[in-house]
C-alpha positions in Angstrom: 27.0 -8.2 -21.3 23.8 -7.7 -19.4 23.8 -4.8 -16.9 23.2 -5.5 -13.3 19.5 -5.2 -12.5 18.5 -2.0 -10.7 15.0 -1.8 -9.2 15.3 2.0 -8.9 16.1 2.3 -12.6 13.2 0.0 -13.4 10.8 2.3 -11.5 12.2 5.4 -13.2 11.5 3.8 -16.6 7.8 3.2 -15.6 7.2 6.7 -14.3 6.5 10.0 -16.0 4.8 13.1 -14.7 1.3 11.8 -15.7 1.9 8.5 -13.9 3.1 10.3 -10.8 0.0 12.5 -10.7 -2.3 9.6 -11.4 -0.9 7.7 -8.4 -1.4 10.8 -6.2 -5.0 11.1 -7.4 -5.5 7.6 -6.2 -4.1 8.6 -2.8 -6.4 11.6 -2.6 -9.5 9.6 -3.6 -8.8 6.5 -1.5 -6.7 7.6 1.4 -7.7 11.2 2.3 -10.9 10.3 4.1 -9.0 7.8 6.2 -6.3 10.2 7.4 -6.7 13.1 9.8 -3.9 15.2 8.4 -1.9 17.3 10.9 1.4 19.1 10.4 2.8 17.4 13.5 1.7 13.9 12.6 4.4 11.2 12.5 4.3 8.9 9.5 6.1 5.7 8.7 6.2 4.4 5.1 7.8 1.2 3.9 9.2 1.0 0.4 8.2 4.5 -0.9 8.6 3.6 -4.6 9.3 6.9 -6.4 8.2 9.0 -3.4 4.7 9.7 -4.7 3.2 9.4 -1.2 6.0 11.4 0.5 5.4 14.1 -2.1 1.7 13.9 -1.4 2.3 14.3 2.4 4.7 17.2 1.9 1.9 19.0 -0.1 -0.3 18.5 3.0 2.5 20.1 5.1 3.5 16.8 6.8 7.2 16.5 7.1 7.8 14.2 10.1 8.2 11.2 7.8 10.3 8.1 8.3 10.9 6.0 5.1 12.3 2.5 5.0 13.7 0.8 2.0 16.4 -1.7 1.0 17.6 0.3 -2.0 20.2 2.9 -1.3 19.5 4.8 -4.5 15.9 5.3 -3.6 16.8 6.5 0.0 19.5 8.8 -1.3 17.2 10.5 -3.8 14.3 10.8 -1.6 16.2 12.8 1.0 17.5 15.1 -1.7 14.0 15.9 -3.1 11.7 15.9 -0.1 11.3 17.0 3.5 11.5 13.9 5.7 12.8 13.3 9.2 14.5 9.9 8.8 15.5 7.3 6.2 16.3 3.8 7.3 18.1 1.1 5.3 16.7 -2.4 5.6 19.5 -4.9 5.2 17.7 -8.2 5.9 14.6 -7.7 8.0 12.8 -5.4 10.4 15.1 -6.3 13.3 17.8 -4.2 11.5 16.0 -1.0 12.3 13.8 -1.5 15.4 16.1 0.6 17.6 15.6 3.6 15.3 11.8 3.3 15.0 9.5 5.3 17.3 5.7 5.5 17.8 3.7 6.6 14.7 0.4 8.2 13.9 0.2 6.7 10.4 1.9 3.6 8.9 1.5 3.1 5.2 2.3 0.1 3.0 1.1 0.7 -0.6 1.7 -2.4 -2.7 4.3 -3.6 -0.2 3.0 -6.5 1.8 2.8 -8.8 -1.2 6.6 -8.6 -1.5 7.2 -9.8 2.0 7.7 -13.6 2.7 4.4 -15.1 3.9 6.0 -16.8 7.0 7.0 -13.4 8.5 3.9 -11.3 7.6 2.1 -12.0 10.9 5.1 -10.9 13.1 5.6 -7.9 10.8 2.1 -6.7 11.1 2.0 -7.4 14.8 5.1 -5.3 15.3 3.8 -2.4 13.2 0.6 -2.4 15.3 2.7 -2.2 18.5 4.4 1.0 17.3 1.1 2.6 16.2 -0.3 5.4 18.4 -3.9 5.0 19.8 -6.6 6.4 17.6 -4.4 6.3 14.5 -4.2 3.9 11.5 -2.2 1.4 9.5 -3.2 1.6 5.8 -2.3 -1.4 3.6 -3.0 -1.7 -0.1 -2.4 -5.0 -1.9 -3.3 -6.8 -5.2 -6.9 -8.2 -5.0 -7.3 -11.8 -5.9 -11.1 -11.5 -5.5 -10.9 -10.4 -9.2 -9.4 -13.3 -11.1 -8.9 -11.1 -14.1 -6.1 -9.5 -12.2 -3.9 -12.5 -12.0 -1.5 -10.4 -14.1 -1.1 -8.0 -11.2 0.0 -11.0 -9.0 2.7 -12.2 -11.5 3.7 -8.9 -13.1 6.5 -8.4 -10.5 8.9 -11.3 -9.9 9.2 -10.3 -6.3 5.5 -10.7 -5.5 5.1 -13.5 -2.9 1.3 -13.6 -2.7 -1.9 -11.9 -3.5 -4.9 -11.5 -1.2 -8.7 -11.9 -1.1 -10.9 -10.0 1.3 -11.0 -13.2 3.4 -7.3 -13.9 3.5 -6.5 -10.2 4.4 -8.8 -10.4 7.4 -7.3 -13.8 8.3 -3.8 -12.2 8.3 -5.0 -9.5 10.7 -6.7 -12.0 13.0 -3.6 -14.4 13.0 -1.4 -11.4 13.9 -3.5 -10.8 17.0 -4.4 -7.3 16.0 -6.6 -6.7 19.0 -8.3 -3.5 20.3 -8.7 -2.4 16.7 -11.2 -1.6 14.0 -10.5 -3.3 10.7 -12.1 -2.2 7.5 -11.6 -3.4 3.9 -12.1 -0.9 1.2 -11.9 -1.0 -2.6 -8.9 0.9 -4.1 -11.0 2.7 -6.7 -10.4 4.8 -9.8 -10.6 8.5 -8.9 -13.2 10.3 -11.1 -11.0 13.4 -11.5 -10.3 13.1 -15.2 -12.8 12.7 -18.0 -11.0 9.6 -19.3 -11.6 7.9 -15.9 -15.4 8.1 -16.3 -15.7 5.4 -19.0 -13.1 3.4 -17.2 -15.3 3.4 -14.1 -18.4 2.4 -16.1 -16.6 -0.4 -17.9 -15.2 -1.7 -14.6 -18.7 -1.9 -13.1 -19.8 -3.9 -16.1 -16.8 -6.2 -15.7 -17.5 -6.6 -11.9 -21.1 -7.5 -12.7 -20.0 -10.3 -15.0 -17.4 -11.6 -12.5 -20.1 -11.6 -9.8 -22.4 -13.8 -11.8 -19.5 -16.2 -12.7 -18.8 -16.6 -9.0 -22.5 -17.2 -8.3 -22.8 -19.8 -11.0 -19.7 -21.7 -10.1 -19.3 -21.4 -6.3 -21.8 -19.0 -4.8 -18.9 -17.4 -2.8 -17.9 -13.9 -3.7 -16.6 -10.6 -2.5 -18.2 -7.2 -2.9 -14.7 -5.7 -3.5 -13.5 -6.5 -7.0 -11.1 -3.6 -7.7 -7.6 -4.6 -8.9 -6.3 -3.6 -5.5 -7.8 -3.8 -2.1 -7.1 -1.6 1.0 -7.1 -2.7 4.6 -7.5 0.1 7.2 -6.6 -0.8 10.8 -7.4 1.7 13.5 -6.0 1.2 17.0 -8.1 2.1 20.0 
């Protein structure tokens, strides 16, 4: 008899210490310049996976962290392992937890938005913006459909609802009426911290050059961001 599917157990099977460190290297390389780390900063993270970003924040002495997930096993384990201020169980949707949410300095969704039904994404983003403190940021990383090679990323997970291009990600922010803000799109790039990553970076650049010319030949419409994932940074002012 087939055992009941457990997303938590699936994640555990995909992770080892090297994978965990690799993901944190990506945070350091892609996120650190976007975040003004302070010990008293208030952080909200949705779907923390196997806690790699929470662990990363704790190493920066940040502990006022609220995590939101719909998997009890993830929430139970995260509170046992790390210093956080609050864990919230999402039963159906964001309305379940609004009364327990506060104002935050940083809101992070790393490979999360693509799991959310498209018809509620605008309201979701609009609400997150409303609970963001002025001069602070929402950081969103999603699969990047500008690079058609990475269609595998889109369909690797059964729960993925959509992927995004640079244009559609900006459209989402505009449709959500994210006003009084600065919106920047950035590549989610390979960190050059390990020797093995140097040839990976070089080969990716060659691949991007080929993709660029394929777009030019066929449509003449292209994006400068061709990394497998793309990051949107929204700063409130």
